[in-house]
C-alpha positions as CSV (number, residue, x, y, z in Angstrom):
1,X,204.1,249.7,164.1
2,X,206.5,252.1,165.8
3,X,205.4,255.2,167.6
4,X,207.1,257.6,165.1
5,X,205.3,256.0,162.2
6,X,202.0,256.1,164.0
7,X,202.5,259.8,164.8
8,X,203.5,260.6,161.2
9,X,200.5,258.9,159.8
10,X,198.2,260.7,162.1
11,X,199.8,264.1,161.3
12,X,199.5,263.5,157.6
13,X,195.8,262.4,157.8
14,X,195.0,265.4,160.1
15,X,196.7,267.8,157.7
16,X,194.8,266.4,154.7
17,X,191.5,266.7,156.5
18,X,192.1,270.3,157.6
19,X,193.2,271.3,154.1
20,X,190.1,269.8,152.6
21,X,187.8,271.4,155.2
22,X,189.5,274.7,154.6
23,X,189.2,274.3,150.8
24,X,185.4,273.9,151.0
25,X,185.0,276.7,153.6
26,X,183.7,274.4,156.3
27,X,186.1,275.5,159.0
28,X,184.5,278.9,159.4
29,X,181.0,277.5,159.6
30,X,181.8,274.8,162.2
31,X,184.4,276.4,164.4
32,X,182.6,275.2,167.5
33,X,183.4,271.6,166.5
34,X,187.1,272.2,166.3
35,X,187.5,270.9,169.8
36,X,186.6,267.3,168.7
37,X,189.8,266.7,166.6
38,X,191.8,268.0,169.5
39,X,190.2,265.4,171.8
40,X,190.7,262.7,169.2
41,X,194.4,263.6,168.9
42,X,194.7,263.5,172.7
43,X,193.1,260.0,172.9
44,X,195.2,258.6,170.1
45,X,198.3,260.0,171.8
46,X,197.3,258.3,175.0
47,X,196.6,255.0,173.2
48,X,199.9,255.1,171.3
49,X,201.8,255.9,174.5
50,X,200.3,252.8,176.2
51,X,200.7,250.5,173.2
52,X,204.2,251.5,172.2
53,X,205.7,252.0,175.6
């Protein structure tokens, strides 16, 4: 799998999750946990950089 495809899949999945959380009003209640997806995105970026270098 190429890096661009990996990035695109991650962006689509993240967008779908955020839209669903926003639709059900969970983003306002759990704002403190918003740092976790950022950490996951960082780790996935590091993994893809090493794997597809």
